Every structure is written in C-alpha cells, then in structure tokens.
N, C-alpha and C positions, 0 to 999 in steps of 0.2 A: 606556523607557531606552535607552543605548545600552551594549550590554556589549563593543564590539570590542576597546578596550583590555586589559580582563579578562581576554577571550581569548588574545588575544596574549601575555599575561601567563602565562596558566595554561600555553599551548603551549610557551613556551620553559624552564618550570622542569622539572626534573630530566630524566626524557626522554621526555616527552611528544608530542615530535614525530616520537618512533617511529611513530606511526599511519599518519602519511604517508608513511612510508622502507617499513612495511611492508606498504602498499597497493600500494606500486611492486612490492615484490619477490612479491609474490604473483602479480601480473600480467606478471612476467619483465621488466620495466623496469631496465636495469640504469645504474649512472653514464656507461657509455660509449655509452647511446643517445643519440642527439640531442635528443628530447621530456624528457628526464628533470628537467631545471633548469624545464621550463615547468609539467610536471607537480606538482614540488615546487612551485613558487611559487603554482601554481592551489590546492594542498592548503591551504596558508597560506591562501589567501582564501577558502576555502569553510568554514575552522573558524569565525570567530564567529558563521556561520549556525545552524551545529550547536549551538554552543555557547547561543546565543539559545532554540534549540527545545528543548533538553533541560530535561524537565519538572521538575527537581527543583532543589535549591540545587546548583550546580557547587562553593562553595567547601568544602562538607561532605560531598561524596559525588563525591569524585573517581574512583575506582576506576568507577563507574559511569557517569561522564560519559566517560572512555575505552572501554570496552565499549562504548557509545551511540555513540559517535563515529568507534569503527573503520571502522565499514562508508560511513561517507559520502565519504570519498575514494578507496576504493576503487570504489565505485557512479559516481562522477564520472570518474574514469580510463577505467574500464571504457567507460563512454557516449562518450566521446573516442575510443576508439579504436576501438569498432565504428563510428562516425557516419564516420570516416576510411577505414575499409577499406570500408562502401557508397561511397563517395566514389571511392576508386579504381577500384571494380568499375566504377561508374556512366563515369569516364573511360576505362577500357579498353572496355567496350561501347560507348561512342560511337566508342572510336577504327578498334575494329572493323567499325562500321555504314560509318564514312567511308572506309575501305579496301575495303572492299565496294562503295560507291557507287562510288567512283572507279576499280574496275577498267575494264582497257580494251574498248570497247563499251559500256558502259555510256553511252544516250544523253543524261543529264542530264549527265556528266559531260564529254561529248564537247561538248555546246552549252556549259558552261561555259567549257570551254579557249579554246575558239572565240573566246569573248566576251571573255575576260580577254586573249588573244593581239591581239586588232583594239584593245583598250582600249590595251594596250602598245605595239604597232607602231605606231598610230597617233602616240606620244610622241616615237619614236626616229628617229635618222637612217636612210637609207636600208639602208645596210652594216647598222647596229647591228639595224634591224627585219627584214632578211634574217636574220642571224645567230640571232635569237631563235626564228624560225621553224622553221628548220635544224636548232637543238638542241632543241625544244620539239617541234614538230608531226612532223618527220619522224625523229628522234632520230639523228641525228650526231654524231659525236663532231667536236670541233676539229680534226682532222688531217684528217676528211674533208671538212668544209666547207672546209677551206684549200684541198684539193686541188679541191674543187667551183670555188670563186672562182678558181683558178691557170687550169683549163681555161676557165673562160668568159672571162677576160679574154687569154688565148692565143688563141682564137676569134676572137675579137671584132678582133684587130691584121692 
C-alpha cells in the first residue's frame, strides 16, 4: 500500500516539518546557505520512506514516529555533506597533481605542450603560428613579440 500521501499530510500537520529544519540546524546549515532549499526538498522526499518503515501505526503513535523519523534527514544531509567534501578533496588532489605534472622540466608536460603547439601551429596562419610559439614556448609578452617582428621586418628591408 502506498502511504506517500498520508506521509506528506502528516508532515504538513502542526509543526511536524520541524524535524527537517532541526536536522539542518544541527548541521549548521542556515537559510543563507546555497544548499538549504535543496536539503529541505530532500527531507520532504525521504520522509515517505521513513513513514513507510515505521513499525507501528503512525496515526496513533505520532510522537514515536517523530522521534523515529528525526534521525533520517539528519543522516541523509550529513552523508551528502561528507560526500561533497570527499569529492572536493579529490578534485583538489587532482588539481595539485596536475600542477605538479605540468611543472617546467617535466618531460611529459613538455612533450604534451609540443604536441599541442604543433597541432595548433598547423591550423594557423604563419603570423598567428609565430605569435603562438613566441607566447607559449618562448614566454614573450606581446610587446616583446612586436619588437621582434619589427626588428625582423626592418632587417629584411
């Protein structure tokens, strides 16, 4: 039997929805947090499952149901926060690893840079290709490149 409508009705009655807000408060998530509304909606969505799993009759044992259901949103929100923190740490570690790989003198980074430059250089006009090489490979500023081109052109005249 689908108890979802009854679960939502129960959650809307009185101050029963406070179980969602108190779980957020325990985790220090305030309405100014970007995730707040998403967590509130998630709390509403998990409540019917908790309501269905309650071992007694929810209509006659309201207080026991609220006590029973109080931990579900808290655990769900905590798991989501911890998962995001792990994901953020992995991304930071990956970024640190990529920076370390791309440090000057790293043979893999140098080879990869050369491959990318060669591929791009073949698709550009001669002037644009020279500009790319001077910028990326020789680390010249636009002013230095302009002076180099000016010297080259005045020497050719």
